[in-house]
Biotite code that builds the C-alpha atoms (Angstrom):
import biotite.structure as struc

atoms = struc.array([
    struc.Atom([-0.171, -0.198, -0.150], chain_id="A", res_id=1, res_name="MET", atom_name="CA", element="C"),
    struc.Atom([1.674, 3.023, -1.348], chain_id="A", res_id=2, res_name="PRO", atom_name="CA", element="C"),
    struc.Atom([-0.063, 5.508, 1.379], chain_id="A", res_id=3, res_name="GLY", atom_name="CA", element="C"),
    struc.Atom([1.081, 3.432, 4.206], chain_id="A", res_id=4, res_name="THR", atom_name="CA", element="C"),
    struc.Atom([4.568, 2.943, 2.921], chain_id="A", res_id=5, res_name="ARG", atom_name="CA", element="C"),
    struc.Atom([4.732, 6.769, 2.552], chain_id="A", res_id=6, res_name="SER", atom_name="CA", element="C"),
    struc.Atom([3.303, 7.655, 6.412], chain_id="A", res_id=7, res_name="THR", atom_name="CA", element="C"),
    struc.Atom([5.622, 4.940, 8.038], chain_id="A", res_id=8, res_name="ALA", atom_name="CA", element="C"),
    struc.Atom([8.439, 6.715, 6.278], chain_id="A", res_id=9, res_name="ARG", atom_name="CA", element="C"),
    struc.Atom([7.237, 10.086, 7.177], chain_id="A", res_id=10, res_name="ARG", atom_name="CA", element="C"),
    struc.Atom([7.155, 9.247, 10.904], chain_id="A", res_id=11, res_name="GLY", atom_name="CA", element="C"),
    struc.Atom([10.323, 7.357, 11.216], chain_id="A", res_id=12, res_name="LEU", atom_name="CA", element="C"),
    struc.Atom([12.619, 11.177, 11.254], chain_id="A", res_id=13, res_name="PRO", atom_name="CA", element="C"),
    struc.Atom([10.691, 11.830, 14.457], chain_id="A", res_id=14, res_name="THR", atom_name="CA", element="C"),
    struc.Atom([11.235, 8.687, 15.769], chain_id="A", res_id=15, res_name="ILE", atom_name="CA", element="C"),
    struc.Atom([14.931, 8.753, 15.101], chain_id="A", res_id=16, res_name="VAL", atom_name="CA", element="C"),
    struc.Atom([15.167, 12.634, 16.521], chain_id="A", res_id=17, res_name="LEU", atom_name="CA", element="C"),
    struc.Atom([13.272, 11.280, 19.594], chain_id="A", res_id=18, res_name="LEU", atom_name="CA", element="C"),
    struc.Atom([15.652, 8.572, 19.977], chain_id="A", res_id=19, res_name="MET", atom_name="CA", element="C"),
    struc.Atom([18.751, 10.428, 19.423], chain_id="A", res_id=20, res_name="ALA", atom_name="CA", element="C"),
    struc.Atom([18.141, 12.174, 22.069], chain_id="A", res_id=21, res_name="SER", atom_name="CA", element="C"),
    struc.Atom([17.214, 9.343, 24.597], chain_id="A", res_id=22, res_name="ALA", atom_name="CA", element="C"),
    struc.Atom([20.656, 8.462, 24.606], chain_id="A", res_id=23, res_name="TRP", atom_name="CA", element="C"),
    struc.Atom([22.083, 11.379, 26.530], chain_id="A", res_id=24, res_name="ILE", atom_name="CA", element="C"),
    struc.Atom([19.675, 9.750, 29.100], chain_id="A", res_id=25, res_name="VAL", atom_name="CA", element="C"),
    struc.Atom([21.278, 6.557, 29.965], chain_id="A", res_id=26, res_name="GLY", atom_name="CA", element="C"),
    struc.Atom([20.295, 2.988, 29.624], chain_id="A", res_id=27, res_name="CYS", atom_name="CA", element="C"),
    struc.Atom([17.038, 1.234, 30.406], chain_id="A", res_id=28, res_name="SER", atom_name="CA", element="C"),
    struc.Atom([16.982, -2.397, 31.613], chain_id="A", res_id=29, res_name="SER", atom_name="CA", element="C"),
    struc.Atom([17.694, -4.395, 29.127], chain_id="A", res_id=30, res_name="GLY", atom_name="CA", element="C"),
    struc.Atom([15.428, -6.967, 27.445], chain_id="A", res_id=31, res_name="SER", atom_name="CA", element="C"),
    struc.Atom([15.035, -10.858, 28.528], chain_id="A", res_id=32, res_name="PRO", atom_name="CA", element="C"),
    struc.Atom([17.079, -12.969, 26.379], chain_id="A", res_id=33, res_name="SER", atom_name="CA", element="C"),
    struc.Atom([15.611, -16.390, 26.633], chain_id="A", res_id=34, res_name="PRO", atom_name="CA", element="C"),
    struc.Atom([17.080, -19.868, 24.633], chain_id="A", res_id=35, res_name="THR", atom_name="CA", element="C"),
    struc.Atom([14.946, -22.308, 23.365], chain_id="A", res_id=36, res_name="THR", atom_name="CA", element="C"),
    struc.Atom([14.167, -23.768, 19.632], chain_id="A", res_id=37, res_name="THR", atom_name="CA", element="C"),
    struc.Atom([14.917, -21.269, 17.202], chain_id="A", res_id=38, res_name="VAL", atom_name="CA", element="C"),
    struc.Atom([13.089, -20.346, 13.904], chain_id="A", res_id=39, res_name="THR", atom_name="CA", element="C"),
    struc.Atom([15.320, -18.694, 11.080], chain_id="A", res_id=40, res_name="VAL", atom_name="CA", element="C"),
    struc.Atom([13.493, -16.477, 8.757], chain_id="A", res_id=41, res_name="THR", atom_name="CA", element="C"),
    struc.Atom([15.028, -15.062, 5.656], chain_id="A", res_id=42, res_name="GLN", atom_name="CA", element="C"),
    struc.Atom([16.301, -11.358, 5.202], chain_id="A", res_id=43, res_name="SER", atom_name="CA", element="C"),
    struc.Atom([13.677, -8.394, 4.045], chain_id="A", res_id=44, res_name="PRO", atom_name="CA", element="C"),
    struc.Atom([13.517, -9.425, 0.081], chain_id="A", res_id=45, res_name="THR", atom_name="CA", element="C"),
    struc.Atom([10.442, -11.592, 0.472], chain_id="A", res_id=46, res_name="SER", atom_name="CA", element="C"),
    struc.Atom([8.283, -9.918, 2.398], chain_id="A", res_id=47, res_name="ALA", atom_name="CA", element="C"),
    struc.Atom([5.454, -8.363, 0.750], chain_id="A", res_id=48, res_name="THR", atom_name="CA", element="C"),
    struc.Atom([2.899, -7.086, 3.129], chain_id="A", res_id=49, res_name="PRO", atom_name="CA", element="C"),
    struc.Atom([-0.628, -6.265, 1.958], chain_id="A", res_id=50, res_name="SER", atom_name="CA", element="C"),
    struc.Atom([-1.185, -3.310, 4.525], chain_id="A", res_id=51, res_name="GLY", atom_name="CA", element="C"),
    struc.Atom([-0.538, -2.139, 8.117], chain_id="A", res_id=52, res_name="SER", atom_name="CA", element="C"),
    struc.Atom([-1.339, -3.443, 11.418], chain_id="A", res_id=53, res_name="ALA", atom_name="CA", element="C"),
    struc.Atom([-3.475, -1.141, 13.704], chain_id="A", res_id=54, res_name="THR", atom_name="CA", element="C"),
    struc.Atom([-3.402, -0.347, 17.161], chain_id="A", res_id=55, res_name="THR", atom_name="CA", element="C"),
    struc.Atom([-6.574, -1.345, 19.432], chain_id="A", res_id=56, res_name="GLY", atom_name="CA", element="C"),
    struc.Atom([-7.533, -4.000, 21.981], chain_id="A", res_id=57, res_name="PRO", atom_name="CA", element="C"),
    struc.Atom([-7.382, -7.789, 20.168], chain_id="A", res_id=58, res_name="PRO", atom_name="CA", element="C"),
    struc.Atom([-10.570, -8.719, 18.121], chain_id="A", res_id=59, res_name="ALA", atom_name="CA", element="C"),
    struc.Atom([-12.276, -11.537, 19.722], chain_id="A", res_id=60, res_name="ALA", atom_name="CA", element="C"),
    struc.Atom([-10.318, -14.670, 19.994], chain_id="A", res_id=61, res_name="GLY", atom_name="CA", element="C"),
    struc.Atom([-6.983, -13.127, 18.464], chain_id="A", res_id=62, res_name="ALA", atom_name="CA", element="C"),
    struc.Atom([-4.348, -14.637, 20.449], chain_id="A", res_id=63, res_name="ALA", atom_name="CA", element="C"),
    struc.Atom([-0.686, -13.014, 20.929], chain_id="A", res_id=64, res_name="GLU", atom_name="CA", element="C"),
    struc.Atom([1.317, -13.543, 17.653], chain_id="A", res_id=65, res_name="CYS", atom_name="CA", element="C"),
    struc.Atom([4.041, -16.689, 17.963], chain_id="A", res_id=66, res_name="ALA", atom_name="CA", element="C"),
    struc.Atom([7.012, -16.470, 16.755], chain_id="A", res_id=67, res_name="THR", atom_name="CA", element="C"),
    struc.Atom([5.996, -19.217, 13.739], chain_id="A", res_id=68, res_name="SER", atom_name="CA", element="C"),
    struc.Atom([3.746, -16.804, 12.594], chain_id="A", res_id=69, res_name="ALA", atom_name="CA", element="C"),
    struc.Atom([5.912, -14.160, 11.998], chain_id="A", res_id=70, res_name="LEU", atom_name="CA", element="C"),
    struc.Atom([8.282, -13.303, 9.211], chain_id="A", res_id=71, res_name="GLN", atom_name="CA", element="C"),
    struc.Atom([10.913, -11.202, 11.076], chain_id="A", res_id=72, res_name="VAL", atom_name="CA", element="C"),
    struc.Atom([13.307, -8.555, 8.611], chain_id="A", res_id=73, res_name="SER", atom_name="CA", element="C"),
    struc.Atom([15.070, -5.267, 8.981], chain_id="A", res_id=74, res_name="ALA", atom_name="CA", element="C"),
    struc.Atom([13.438, -2.553, 6.847], chain_id="A", res_id=75, res_name="GLY", atom_name="CA", element="C"),
    struc.Atom([13.930, 1.232, 6.416], chain_id="A", res_id=76, res_name="VAL", atom_name="CA", element="C"),
    struc.Atom([17.236, 2.553, 8.078], chain_id="A", res_id=77, res_name="GLN", atom_name="CA", element="C"),
    struc.Atom([18.008, 6.129, 8.753], chain_id="A", res_id=78, res_name="GLN", atom_name="CA", element="C"),
    struc.Atom([21.094, 7.872, 10.265], chain_id="A", res_id=79, res_name="GLY", atom_name="CA", element="C"),
    struc.Atom([21.089, 10.530, 13.150], chain_id="A", res_id=80, res_name="ALA", atom_name="CA", element="C"),
    struc.Atom([23.966, 12.229, 15.510], chain_id="A", res_id=81, res_name="ALA", atom_name="CA", element="C"),
    struc.Atom([26.413, 9.060, 14.961], chain_id="A", res_id=82, res_name="GLY", atom_name="CA", element="C"),
    struc.Atom([23.349, 6.487, 15.122], chain_id="A", res_id=83, res_name="THR", atom_name="CA", element="C"),
    struc.Atom([21.682, 4.502, 12.860], chain_id="A", res_id=84, res_name="THR", atom_name="CA", element="C"),
    struc.Atom([17.968, 3.653, 13.163], chain_id="A", res_id=85, res_name="PHE", atom_name="CA", element="C"),
    struc.Atom([16.260, 0.471, 11.509], chain_id="A", res_id=86, res_name="TYR", atom_name="CA", element="C"),
    struc.Atom([12.710, -0.694, 11.645], chain_id="A", res_id=87, res_name="ASN", atom_name="CA", element="C"),
    struc.Atom([12.656, -4.292, 12.558], chain_id="A", res_id=88, res_name="VAL", atom_name="CA", element="C"),
    struc.Atom([9.244, -5.521, 10.888], chain_id="A", res_id=89, res_name="ASP", atom_name="CA", element="C"),
    struc.Atom([7.387, -8.128, 11.698], chain_id="A", res_id=90, res_name="PHE", atom_name="CA", element="C"),
    struc.Atom([4.932, -9.462, 9.235], chain_id="A", res_id=91, res_name="THR", atom_name="CA", element="C"),
    struc.Atom([1.963, -11.984, 9.931], chain_id="A", res_id=92, res_name="ASN", atom_name="CA", element="C"),
    struc.Atom([2.260, -14.809, 7.793], chain_id="A", res_id=93, res_name="ALA", atom_name="CA", element="C"),
    struc.Atom([-0.174, -16.912, 9.344], chain_id="A", res_id=94, res_name="SER", atom_name="CA", element="C"),
    struc.Atom([-3.789, -17.451, 8.414], chain_id="A", res_id=95, res_name="GLY", atom_name="CA", element="C"),
    struc.Atom([-5.405, -15.397, 11.313], chain_id="A", res_id=96, res_name="SER", atom_name="CA", element="C"),
    struc.Atom([-5.334, -12.359, 13.181], chain_id="A", res_id=97, res_name="THR", atom_name="CA", element="C"),
    struc.Atom([-3.024, -12.002, 16.187], chain_id="A", res_id=98, res_name="CYS", atom_name="CA", element="C"),
    struc.Atom([-1.555, -9.120, 18.428], chain_id="A", res_id=99, res_name="PHE", atom_name="CA", element="C"),
    struc.Atom([1.845, -7.629, 19.237], chain_id="A", res_id=100, res_name="LEU", atom_name="CA", element="C"),
    struc.Atom([2.470, -5.866, 22.525], chain_id="A", res_id=101, res_name="GLN", atom_name="CA", element="C"),
    struc.Atom([5.489, -4.291, 24.040], chain_id="A", res_id=102, res_name="GLY", atom_name="CA", element="C"),
    struc.Atom([9.515, -4.618, 23.279], chain_id="A", res_id=103, res_name="TYR", atom_name="CA", element="C"),
    struc.Atom([10.808, -7.502, 21.079], chain_id="A", res_id=104, res_name="PRO", atom_name="CA", element="C"),
    struc.Atom([14.277, -8.863, 22.429], chain_id="A", res_id=105, res_name="GLY", atom_name="CA", element="C"),
    struc.Atom([17.046, -8.243, 20.486], chain_id="A", res_id=106, res_name="VAL", atom_name="CA", element="C"),
    struc.Atom([21.085, -9.097, 20.091], chain_id="A", res_id=107, res_name="SER", atom_name="CA", element="C"),
    struc.Atom([23.441, -9.433, 17.648], chain_id="A", res_id=108, res_name="LEU", atom_name="CA", element="C"),
    struc.Atom([24.880, -13.065, 17.093], chain_id="A", res_id=109, res_name="VAL", atom_name="CA", element="C"),
    struc.Atom([27.718, -14.472, 15.537], chain_id="A", res_id=110, res_name="SER", atom_name="CA", element="C"),
    struc.Atom([25.342, -17.061, 13.452], chain_id="A", res_id=111, res_name="ALA", atom_name="CA", element="C"),
    struc.Atom([21.781, -17.365, 12.136], chain_id="A", res_id=112, res_name="GLY", atom_name="CA", element="C"),
    struc.Atom([20.986, -20.336, 14.814], chain_id="A", res_id=113, res_name="SER", atom_name="CA", element="C"),
    struc.Atom([21.087, -21.553, 18.477], chain_id="A", res_id=114, res_name="ASN", atom_name="CA", element="C"),
    struc.Atom([24.641, -22.392, 17.711], chain_id="A", res_id=115, res_name="ALA", atom_name="CA", element="C"),
    struc.Atom([25.487, -18.522, 17.684], chain_id="A", res_id=116, res_name="GLY", atom_name="CA", element="C"),
    struc.Atom([26.953, -16.449, 20.773], chain_id="A", res_id=117, res_name="SER", atom_name="CA", element="C"),
    struc.Atom([25.690, -13.340, 21.429], chain_id="A", res_id=118, res_name="GLN", atom_name="CA", element="C"),
    struc.Atom([27.992, -10.179, 20.581], chain_id="A", res_id=119, res_name="ILE", atom_name="CA", element="C"),
    struc.Atom([28.385, -7.155, 22.538], chain_id="A", res_id=120, res_name="GLY", atom_name="CA", element="C"),
    struc.Atom([25.424, -5.697, 24.773], chain_id="A", res_id=121, res_name="ALA", atom_name="CA", element="C"),
    struc.Atom([21.367, -6.931, 23.883], chain_id="A", res_id=122, res_name="ASP", atom_name="CA", element="C"),
    struc.Atom([19.339, -4.011, 22.625], chain_id="A", res_id=123, res_name="ALA", atom_name="CA", element="C"),
    struc.Atom([17.981, -1.959, 25.671], chain_id="A", res_id=124, res_name="LYS", atom_name="CA", element="C"),
    struc.Atom([14.462, -0.726, 25.543], chain_id="A", res_id=125, res_name="ARG", atom_name="CA", element="C"),
    struc.Atom([13.926, 3.145, 24.659], chain_id="A", res_id=126, res_name="ASP", atom_name="CA", element="C"),
    struc.Atom([10.796, 4.452, 26.222], chain_id="A", res_id=127, res_name="PRO", atom_name="CA", element="C"),
    struc.Atom([10.459, 6.737, 23.094], chain_id="A", res_id=128, res_name="THR", atom_name="CA", element="C"),
    struc.Atom([7.183, 4.832, 21.760], chain_id="A", res_id=129, res_name="VAL", atom_name="CA", element="C"),
    struc.Atom([4.522, 3.989, 24.203], chain_id="A", res_id=130, res_name="ALA", atom_name="CA", element="C"),
    struc.Atom([3.725, 0.356, 24.341], chain_id="A", res_id=131, res_name="ALA", atom_name="CA", element="C"),
    struc.Atom([0.175, -0.492, 23.210], chain_id="A", res_id=132, res_name="SER", atom_name="CA", element="C"),
    struc.Atom([-1.437, -3.686, 21.910], chain_id="A", res_id=133, res_name="GLN", atom_name="CA", element="C"),
    struc.Atom([-1.216, -3.981, 17.837], chain_id="A", res_id=134, res_name="ILE", atom_name="CA", element="C"),
    struc.Atom([-3.741, -5.828, 16.053], chain_id="A", res_id=135, res_name="LEU", atom_name="CA", element="C"),
    struc.Atom([-1.554, -7.532, 12.642], chain_id="A", res_id=136, res_name="VAL", atom_name="CA", element="C"),
    struc.Atom([-4.155, -9.280, 10.430], chain_id="A", res_id=137, res_name="ALA", atom_name="CA", element="C"),
    struc.Atom([-2.712, -11.683, 8.037], chain_id="A", res_id=138, res_name="ALA", atom_name="CA", element="C"),
    struc.Atom([-0.251, -10.306, 5.672], chain_id="A", res_id=139, res_name="GLY", atom_name="CA", element="C"),
    struc.Atom([0.229, -7.337, 7.812], chain_id="A", res_id=140, res_name="GLN", atom_name="CA", element="C"),
    struc.Atom([3.271, -5.551, 9.222], chain_id="A", res_id=141, res_name="THR", atom_name="CA", element="C"),
    struc.Atom([3.868, -4.215, 12.349], chain_id="A", res_id=142, res_name="ALA", atom_name="CA", element="C"),
    struc.Atom([7.343, -2.545, 13.301], chain_id="A", res_id=143, res_name="HIS", atom_name="CA", element="C"),
    struc.Atom([10.137, -1.722, 16.553], chain_id="A", res_id=144, res_name="ALA", atom_name="CA", element="C"),
    struc.Atom([12.962, 1.164, 15.999], chain_id="A", res_id=145, res_name="VAL", atom_name="CA", element="C"),
    struc.Atom([16.507, -0.357, 16.516], chain_id="A", res_id=146, res_name="LEU", atom_name="CA", element="C"),
    struc.Atom([18.918, 2.426, 17.090], chain_id="A", res_id=147, res_name="ALA", atom_name="CA", element="C"),
    struc.Atom([22.377, 1.060, 16.625], chain_id="A", res_id=148, res_name="ILE", atom_name="CA", element="C"),
    struc.Atom([25.365, 3.739, 18.113], chain_id="A", res_id=149, res_name="VAL", atom_name="CA", element="C"),
    struc.Atom([28.198, 3.834, 15.918], chain_id="A", res_id=150, res_name="ASP", atom_name="CA", element="C"),
    struc.Atom([31.212, 1.858, 17.521], chain_id="A", res_id=151, res_name="ALA", atom_name="CA", element="C"),
    struc.Atom([33.744, 4.504, 16.490], chain_id="A", res_id=152, res_name="GLY", atom_name="CA", element="C"),
    struc.Atom([32.132, 6.741, 19.224], chain_id="A", res_id=153, res_name="ASN", atom_name="CA", element="C"),
    struc.Atom([33.426, 4.628, 21.714], chain_id="A", res_id=154, res_name="PHE", atom_name="CA", element="C"),
    struc.Atom([37.272, 4.520, 23.209], chain_id="A", res_id=155, res_name="PRO", atom_name="CA", element="C"),
    struc.Atom([38.396, 1.629, 20.958], chain_id="A", res_id=156, res_name="PRO", atom_name="CA", element="C"),
    struc.Atom([40.668, -0.018, 24.291], chain_id="A", res_id=157, res_name="SER", atom_name="CA", element="C"),
    struc.Atom([36.876, -0.390, 25.873], chain_id="A", res_id=158, res_name="ARG", atom_name="CA", element="C"),
    struc.Atom([34.764, -1.314, 22.476], chain_id="A", res_id=159, res_name="CYS", atom_name="CA", element="C"),
    struc.Atom([36.741, -3.841, 20.698], chain_id="A", res_id=160, res_name="ASN", atom_name="CA", element="C"),
    struc.Atom([35.244, -3.331, 17.471], chain_id="A", res_id=161, res_name="LEU", atom_name="CA", element="C"),
    struc.Atom([34.176, -6.513, 15.504], chain_id="A", res_id=162, res_name="VAL", atom_name="CA", element="C"),
    struc.Atom([31.657, -7.149, 12.556], chain_id="A", res_id=163, res_name="THR", atom_name="CA", element="C"),
    struc.Atom([28.201, -8.791, 13.352], chain_id="A", res_id=164, res_name="ALA", atom_name="CA", element="C"),
    struc.Atom([26.401, -10.581, 10.594], chain_id="A", res_id=165, res_name="HIS", atom_name="CA", element="C"),
    struc.Atom([23.124, -11.830, 12.338], chain_id="A", res_id=166, res_name="TRP", atom_name="CA", element="C"),
    struc.Atom([20.301, -10.168, 14.846], chain_id="A", res_id=167, res_name="LEU", atom_name="CA", element="C"),
    struc.Atom([18.688, -12.667, 16.634], chain_id="A", res_id=168, res_name="LYS", atom_name="CA", element="C"),
    struc.Atom([14.817, -11.180, 17.490], chain_id="A", res_id=169, res_name="VAL", atom_name="CA", element="C"),
    struc.Atom([12.472, -12.654, 20.237], chain_id="A", res_id=170, res_name="PHE", atom_name="CA", element="C"),
    struc.Atom([8.899, -11.089, 19.409], chain_id="A", res_id=171, res_name="PRO", atom_name="CA", element="C"),
    struc.Atom([7.423, -9.993, 22.835], chain_id="A", res_id=172, res_name="PRO", atom_name="CA", element="C"),
    struc.Atom([6.423, -12.375, 25.456], chain_id="A", res_id=173, res_name="ASP", atom_name="CA", element="C"),
    struc.Atom([7.969, -15.556, 23.071], chain_id="A", res_id=174, res_name="GLN", atom_name="CA", element="C"),
    struc.Atom([10.605, -18.115, 23.791], chain_id="A", res_id=175, res_name="THR", atom_name="CA", element="C"),
    struc.Atom([11.607, -19.257, 20.404], chain_id="A", res_id=176, res_name="GLU", atom_name="CA", element="C"),
    struc.Atom([13.956, -16.711, 18.324], chain_id="A", res_id=177, res_name="ALA", atom_name="CA", element="C"),
    struc.Atom([13.706, -15.446, 14.725], chain_id="A", res_id=178, res_name="ALA", atom_name="CA", element="C"),
    struc.Atom([17.255, -14.713, 12.881], chain_id="A", res_id=179, res_name="TYR", atom_name="CA", element="C"),
    struc.Atom([17.835, -12.009, 10.360], chain_id="A", res_id=180, res_name="VAL", atom_name="CA", element="C"),
    struc.Atom([20.781, -11.438, 8.395], chain_id="A", res_id=181, res_name="ARG", atom_name="CA", element="C"),
    struc.Atom([22.159, -8.087, 9.005], chain_id="A", res_id=182, res_name="PHE", atom_name="CA", element="C"),
    struc.Atom([25.570, -6.565, 8.922], chain_id="A", res_id=183, res_name="THR", atom_name="CA", element="C"),
    struc.Atom([26.872, -4.032, 11.256], chain_id="A", res_id=184, res_name="THR", atom_name="CA", element="C"),
    struc.Atom([30.141, -3.082, 13.183], chain_id="A", res_id=185, res_name="GLN", atom_name="CA", element="C"),
    struc.Atom([29.725, -3.264, 16.768], chain_id="A", res_id=186, res_name="THR", atom_name="CA", element="C"),
    struc.Atom([31.467, -3.356, 20.340], chain_id="A", res_id=187, res_name="CYS", atom_name="CA", element="C"),
    struc.Atom([32.211, -6.734, 21.618], chain_id="A", res_id=188, res_name="ALA", atom_name="CA", element="C"),
    struc.Atom([32.092, -5.485, 25.062], chain_id="A", res_id=189, res_name="SER", atom_name="CA", element="C"),
    struc.Atom([28.933, -6.003, 26.778], chain_id="A", res_id=190, res_name="THR", atom_name="CA", element="C"),
    struc.Atom([29.085, -3.083, 29.267], chain_id="A", res_id=191, res_name="SER", atom_name="CA", element="C"),
    struc.Atom([28.845, -0.552, 26.130], chain_id="A", res_id=192, res_name="LEU", atom_name="CA", element="C"),
    struc.Atom([25.347, 1.043, 25.415], chain_id="A", res_id=193, res_name="PRO", atom_name="CA", element="C"),
    struc.Atom([25.720, 0.097, 21.569], chain_id="A", res_id=194, res_name="THR", atom_name="CA", element="C"),
    struc.Atom([21.752, -0.378, 20.967], chain_id="A", res_id=195, res_name="MET", atom_name="CA", element="C"),
    struc.Atom([17.962, 0.836, 21.867], chain_id="A", res_id=196, res_name="ARG", atom_name="CA", element="C"),
    struc.Atom([14.875, -0.673, 20.715], chain_id="A", res_id=197, res_name="ILE", atom_name="CA", element="C"),
    struc.Atom([11.545, 0.679, 20.653], chain_id="A", res_id=198, res_name="THR", atom_name="CA", element="C"),
    struc.Atom([8.381, -0.943, 21.665], chain_id="A", res_id=199, res_name="ALA", atom_name="CA", element="C"),
    struc.Atom([6.170, -1.868, 18.415], chain_id="A", res_id=200, res_name="ILE", atom_name="CA", element="C"),
    struc.Atom([4.077, 0.114, 16.745], chain_id="A", res_id=201, res_name="SER", atom_name="CA", element="C"),
    struc.Atom([1.392, -0.264, 13.882], chain_id="A", res_id=202, res_name="ALA", atom_name="CA", element="C"),
    struc.Atom([2.832, -0.403, 10.321], chain_id="A", res_id=203, res_name="GLY", atom_name="CA", element="C"),
    struc.Atom([6.213, -1.051, 8.069], chain_id="A", res_id=204, res_name="SER", atom_name="CA", element="C"),
])
């Protein structure tokens, strides 16, 4: 839907500016990182959502979206103040409406399976976007915004610069992870605040 995509892209700069400001406040508590069975999803090129999710209470009988019902991908990116922002998109690949609410758990890992190890710190929760219940019909997409600080902003002796090639993503309240091909430089140190993630919003 061209109109929906245009609206989502126009809204991203506002979120980017708000999130860029939030970095000076400090880190909030980390997202949970449970580990069980994993689902490997392909990177963004195959996603063809038919529309955008909506904000509101769940429809009668709608369940929370399971990882197995979602195609997870990295979408729109934009840079500001030494930080790059990415949409982490959640497309409902099932035949039924479900809902998403809250923060996904996001980290960089060394491989696209449970054999991979975490690289650096996980993404800390950014309160820029208020958490709300997002209805996602079949084929529709919701998203969270992931901010990654330029690793060059940190002292080399503390950062230990490395290149990561995978994102590990837990949808809210799920213990099954999705893996997304994603290349970025980051710090191997787990003590540095290299990433932040917003709550999930409607749209792609």
